N, C-alpha and C positions, 0 to 999 in steps of 0.2 A: 433842233440842233443835232441830236442824236442821228437822226435819218441822214443829215448832211455829211457827218463824219463817216457814216457807213457807206455813203455813195462815193465818198473820197477814197476811202479804203479800197472799195471795189474797182474803182476806174485807175487807182495809181499802184502799179505793181510795186514800185520803190517803197511807197509807203507801207505795203504789206510785208515786204522784205524786212523793213525796218522794224516792224512790230515783232515779227518772229524772231530777229536777233535780240531784241530786248527781253523777250520771253525766255530765250535760250539762255541769255547771261544771268537773269533772275533765278532760273532753275539751278544752274550750275553753282551759283552762289549759295543757294540754300543747301545743295548736297555738301559743298565744302564745309558750310557750318555744322551740318549735322554729323559729318565724320569727325570733326574736332570734338564734338559732344560726345560721340560714341567712344572715342579714345579716352577722353577724361573719365568717363564713367567706368570704363574697364580697369583704368589705373587705379581709381578710387576702391573699386571692389577688391581687387588683388591687394591693395594696402590693408583693407578691412580683414581679409582672410589671414594675412601675416600677423596682424595684431591679435586676433583671436587666438592663434597658435602660440603666440609669444606670451600672452597673458595666462593661458593654461599652464605654462611652465613657471612663470613667475609667482603665482598665488602658492605654490608648492615649496617655495624657497624660504628659508627661515629669515633671510634678511628682508623680505617683503612682508612680513606679518602686519606690520603697522598700514600697509596699503592694501590689505585683503578687502576691506569693504568698498573703498573707491574702485579697486580693480573688478570686483563683482558687478557693481552697478555699470561700469563702462562695458563689461563683457556682455551683461543683459542687453544693454542698448544696441550693441553690435549684432548680437545673435536674433534681436528682434527683426532684423532686416533679412535674415535667412529664412528660406522655405522650410517647412516642418513636414516629416513624413515618418510612419513607423516602419515601413518597408519599402524596399527599392521600387517594387510594383506600383505602390501608391504614389510614390515620388513621381514616377513617369506618367502615371494616369492624372494626377493633378497638374502637371506641367503641360501636358497635351490638352486638357480641358481649358486652361487658361489661355493657351495659343490660339485654340479654336474660338474662343470668345473674343480675343482682340482682332482675329481676322474678321469675324462678323462686324465689329464695331468699325473698324476701318474700311470695311467694304472691298477688300482686295479681290482681284480676279483670279480664279483658278488656283486657290491655294493648295499646297501640299506640305504635309509634316512628316518627317521620318526620324523617328527617336533612335538614339544609340542604345546598344544593350549594355546593361550593367553587370558587372561580374559579382554575383552574390557569393560565390564560392571562396573569394579571397577579400574578404572585408577588411582585412588588415592592411591591404595594399593601398598606398597613397597615390593621389593624382598630382598634378601640377598646374600652376597657374602662371601663365605668361605675364611679365610686367616689364616693359622696356627692354626685351631682350633676356631678362633674367627669369628664373624659375622659382617658385617657392612651393614647398609641400603643402598640400591640403591636409588638414587634420583628419584623423581616421574616423571621427564621429561625424563626418559629412559624406553625402553622396553627391556625386556630380552627374547631372542629367543633361545630355546635349541633344539638340534637335536641329535638323536641316530643314529650312524653310524654303519653299519655292513658290512664287506667284507673279502675276503679270505686272509689269511695271507701269504704274500710273502715279505721276508726281503728288497729287493731293492724297490719294489713298497710301502712298509710300510714306509721306511725312507724317500722316496720322498714326501709322503703325509704328513708326520709330518713337513718336512721342509717347504712345501707350507702353512701349516697352522701356523707355528711359524714365518715365514718370511713375512707374509701379512702385509700391512701397517695398516689395521683396526685390532685391537686386537680381537682375538677368544681365548677363554679360554676352555682348555680340563679339564673337571670336573672329568672324570673317564676313565680308559683304562684297558681292560682285553683282554688277548690273550688265546683263548681256543684251546686245542690240539685235543679234541675229539668231534665228530667223525672225524673231519678234521680240520687242523688249520684255525682259524677265529678270526677277531678282533671284539670287541664290544667297542665302545667309545661313550662318551656322551660329546658333545662340546656346548659352549653357546656364543652368540654374544650379545652386549649391543647396542641398536639403540637410538639415540637421537631424540625425537619426533620433527618433523618439521611441521609448519602449512602448510596446502595444499595452493597452489597458487589459487588465485582467478580466476575464469573463466571470460574470456574477454566478455564484453557486446556484444550481438549479434544485428547487425543492423536490424532495423524495416523493415518488409516486405511491 
């Protein structure tokens, strides 16, 4: 029966075009669903960043003393979804390693990663997170690491990569996503991760010689 269908497809140009149209509509529908999912995740992470900043102020206020413990628990839960690093260099290295791993898992073609430089000279300077056209200051105890991703567009590999990014326990924001057709299908995306600054562990004292 399969061979009969295959013969009909080969001998019927209209049937072939119809199948291509169905595949194209299915692919476009999947892209639209994925775009909505990315937008929802971006909004969710921006809200988490604002809540963490607000909680840091609230726990210091006298009127919120009776809510200190619940606030601390909520803060721990939120911060558990942030990446962790003791230096900006380690933050960039950890983010790049993770991106390389999911590139391998998704089997994308000709991947490229370009990390943005972090300014270590002005750690007190805050960054901003966009949320529905508004901006919110990122707490000074966070590092923002951005990466520009480029790879060949292949629907299964693309959907697999987006699933790995969206399903990771540490939140990663997709700030922009472009699929170019010329001269060949290729994806350009900018992703960002927020790392909570951790104090480096003290080096153990070496015994005297």
